[in-house]
N, C-alpha and C positions, 0 to 999 in steps of 0.2 A: 699377490693380493692387489686388487684395484683400489686406488685411493678414493676416499669418499669425495663426492662432488662438493666443491667449495660453496659456501653460503654467501649471498650477496652482502656487501658491506653496507650496513644500515646503522644510522645513528640511533642511540637509545631514545632520544627526544622524538625522532620520527615515528618509531614504533609506538611509543606512549601516546602520541597525538592521534595516530590512526586507530589504535584499539579503544581509546576513550571515545572518539567520534562514533565508531561503529557500535560500541557498547551502549551509548546514549540512544541510538536508533533502536537497538534490540530491546531496551527497557521500555520504549514507548509503544511497542507492538500491542495492539488491542485497545489503545487509549485514543481519545479525541485529539490528542496532541501529536499523533504520529506524523502527519504530513508536515506540521510546523517544525518538528525536530529534524525530519529528513532535509527540509529546506535549509534550516539554520546550520546544520552540520556540513552539508555538501557545499554550500556557498562559501565556506572557508577555504575550499580547494580551488574553485573556479567561480567567479562572480556571475550571477545571472538573476533574472527578475522573477521567475516563476518556475515551479516544478509540478509535474503531473505524473500520476501512476495509473496504469490501466492494464487490462489483460483481455485476451481473446476468450470468448466463451461460446458454448453451443446451447441454444434453447431446446426445450423438449420437442419442438417441431423439427429440429435439425438445422435451423438457420443460425449462421454464425453472427456474432455481434461483438461489441466491445463493452466490457464491464469497467466502470469508473471506480477506482479505489480512492482517489482524492487528489486535490490540488492545493497549492499554497504559494503565496508570493508577496512581494512588497506591498502592492495594492490589493489587499485581500478581497475587498468588495468587487473590484473590477475582475480579478482572476476568477472568483467564484461565479460571477454573472456570465462571463464569456464562456467558461468551460462547461457550465451547466447547459447552456444553449448548444454548445458543440456536441456534447455527449447525447443530448436529447434529439438533435435534429440532423447531425452530420457525420458523426464518428464512424458509423457503419458503412457510409458511402465514400469515405475519404480514401481516394486512390493513392495518396501520397505514400502511405506505409505499405503498399503492396510489395515493394521491393525488399521489405525486411524479411520476407520469406518464412518458411516453416521449418527451417533446419534447426538442429539442436544447439548449434554453437551461438555464442554471443555475437550480435551484429549491431553495427552503429551506422546511423545516417545523420548527415548534417543537412539541414533544410533551410534554404534562403527564401525569404518572403518573395523575392523577385522570381523564383522558379516554381512557385505553386500556382494552381489554377486561380483565375481572377475571382471566382466566387468565394473560394476558401480564403483568399487574401483579403477581400473586402469585408467578409463576415467576421473573421476572427483575427488575422494578423494585423490588419489596419486598426481595428477597434482596440486591440490589446497593445498596440504600438510595438509589435514584435517584428524584428527583421532577421533574426537568426535563431535556429533551433537545433538542439542536439537530441537525437532519439536513440536509445539503446534498448535492445530487446534480447531476451534469453528465455530458455525453457526451464521451468521448475516443476517437477512431478507431472510432466505431460502437458502443462499449460504454459502458453507464451505470455510473459509479463513484459511490460515496456515502461521505461522511465523517460520523460521528456523534460528538458531544461531549456527555457526560452530567454532570449536577451532582447531588450528594447533597443531603440535606436541610440540611446545614450551610451551603450556599451559596444565595443568592437565585436566582430565575429569571433567565434571560438577558434582558438589556435590549435594546431596539431597536438601540441603538448597537453593542452587542456582536454582535448577530446580523448587522448590516450589515457590520461589519468581518470577521467570520468568513466571510461569503459571498464577500467580495472576495478573501480569502486562499485560499479554495477554488479560485478560478480557476487558481491555480498549483499548489496542493498536490495536487489530483486528477490532473492530468496526470503529476505526479511519482510518485503512487501507481500510475498505469497503467504507467509505465516500470519501477517496482519489481516489479509483478506479472508483467510480460512476461519478467523475468529469472528469478524464483524460483518463479512460479506461485502457486496458492492454498495455503491451509493446510488440512490435514485436521482437522476437529473431533474426530476420534476419538483422535488421538495427538499433535496439534500439529506434525506433520511436513508437508513439502510434499505436496500432493494429487497423486497420480499421474494423476488425470484432467486436470490442467493440466500437461502435460508440460513439463519444463524447456526453455525456448526455446533455450538455448545448445546443449544436446545435439541438438536438432533441426536447428539452423541451421548450425553450423560444418561438419559433414560435407557437407551439401548444397552449401554455398557454395564450399568450398575443396577438399574431396575428398582432403585430404592428411593429416589428423590420424588417428592411431590411436585406438582406443577408449579406451585409458588416457590418452592426451594430452587427449582430449575430456573425460574424467571429471575430470581434474585441473583443467582450465580451468573446467569447470562448478562444481566445488567452490569454486574461488577466487571466482567470481561470487556464490556463496551465502554468502560471508563466512568460510569455513572456513580455519583456519591450516594451514600445511604439516604440523606434527606430527599434527593431527587427521585430515588427509587420509591421511597415511601409516598411521595406526592403522586407519582405515576400510578401506584397501585391503590391509592386511597387508604393507606395504613399509617400507623405511627412508626417513626424511625426505630423505636425499640422493638417493634414487631418484626421489622425487616432484619434487624440484627439477630433476632431469635431464629428466623428462617435460615440466615446465613450460618449461624453456629451449628444448627442441626445438619445442614448440607455439608459443611466442612468436616464434621465428625464422620458422616457416612462416606465421604470421599477420601478421608485420611489426609487432609491438608489443614494448615493452620492459618493461612493468609491468602490474600488475593494473588500475590506473586506466585505462591505455590499452586494455586488453582490454575493460573495461566500456564505454568510449566506443565501441569498435568494434562491440560488440553492439547498443548503443542506436541507432547510426547505421544499421546494416544489417539489423536484425531485421525480418522480414516483417510488414506491417501486418495480414495476414489472421489472424494469431493473435488480435488483439483484435477484429477485425470479426466473427469467428466466435463470439466470446463465450466461447471456451474458456480 
């Protein structure tokens, strides 16, 4: 009888730290805090100034583009301004990432500001004070997702050890990003709101699967998934908070759930994979 393969020697504290970090990111899926949690947890493993998540998508016309999932960093206003401009005007034309390829395996690129085109460097790297960037991409359900971590000139370049660690973490973080995108869609670079070209999955799926929810019940559930509070939903719909709670209770009974967390779990479990495989 062959002996069982030996398990790696891991300290309990290491396992606990890793599972806690990844658990925090998983719990933030579908909320406005998702990118902040991704940044705050990953930066504990390798210091950096900003993180970005995006994915390749195909428009109805067949043209490939880049969908923006979100960005976060130390200087939030600067990161948001620079990346909104990047995804609005340059991401689709950026040749830097062509080498990341279309293979199914996880790929990593380290990008120095000195090695990118002058236009890209002047428009984004210089303005954002970025000198080194780590980009990791992998395929989830047929769609290629990418995570990028950037360092300013105040930090050294990423070391081989840091790059290896970030690549391993990306094996979990990228599928979590895919789940987050499936719930809230992409971000419009024009105004920072959800991109209507990436229709909210909940709004598509709940009526098709159950056929019992009213439009307002669906809207309330969809807003919950996007992290909105009951008062905020009430204001957006021109209703009283108590009325929103009534719609929520009715929807929860029809769906067989008792809380927002259970609602999110239901969506993630039953959401059609075609949404990702189409790249929308």
